[in-house]
N, C-alpha and C positions, 0 to 999 in steps of 0.2 A: 504494499499500500504506499502510496506517495505521502510525503509529509503534508500536513495541513497547509494550504496556501501555495503549495508547489505548482508551477505551471509545467504540464507535461506537454512537450513539444511534439506535435503529431502531424502526419500527413494523411490525407483522405483520398483514396483512389476511387472515383465515382464511375469510371467507364473502363471496361477491360474487354479486349477481344484478341483472340488468337485462333487461327485455324487448326493448328496442331498442338499437341501436348508439349512438345520440345520447344516450340515457339512461346507457349504460355510460360513455361519455367524460366526461359531466358528473359522474358519480359518482366516477370515478377522479380527475378534476381536483379535486373538492371534498376528497377524502381526501388528495391531495398538498398542497393548500393548508393543511389542518389539521396535517399533519405538519410543514410548514415553520413554521407558526406555533407549534408546540410544540417547535421546535428539534431536530427529527429529521433525521438525515443520510441515512438510507436507508428506503425503504418497500418492504416485500416483500409481493407478492400470491401467496399460496400456494394453488396448484391442481394437481390431478394432470394429467399430460400429456394424458390422455384426455378431459379436460373440455372440451367445445365452447367454453367462455368463453375458453380460451387462443387459439384461432384468431381470435375476435372481437376480443380485445385486440391481437393482432398487426395486424389490418386497420387499427386506429386509427393506426398508425405512430408511436406515442408513443416517446420515447427510454427504452428499458429495457435493462437488462444482467442477464445471469446468469452465474454462475460454477459 
């Protein structure tokens, strides 16, 4: 848990598209790298639960957390 009053620097990815799973993984890794370079602590990928991209992302077995 963050300290009271601490600002959590975050990026929100609202739109995500890739035709192939390897392209999707490369795209997410690039965005993660850019987030780290810009001193962001959290990266959110915002998708509706019904979006097929959610299952594709889960298959990548990347370390992700939701609350």
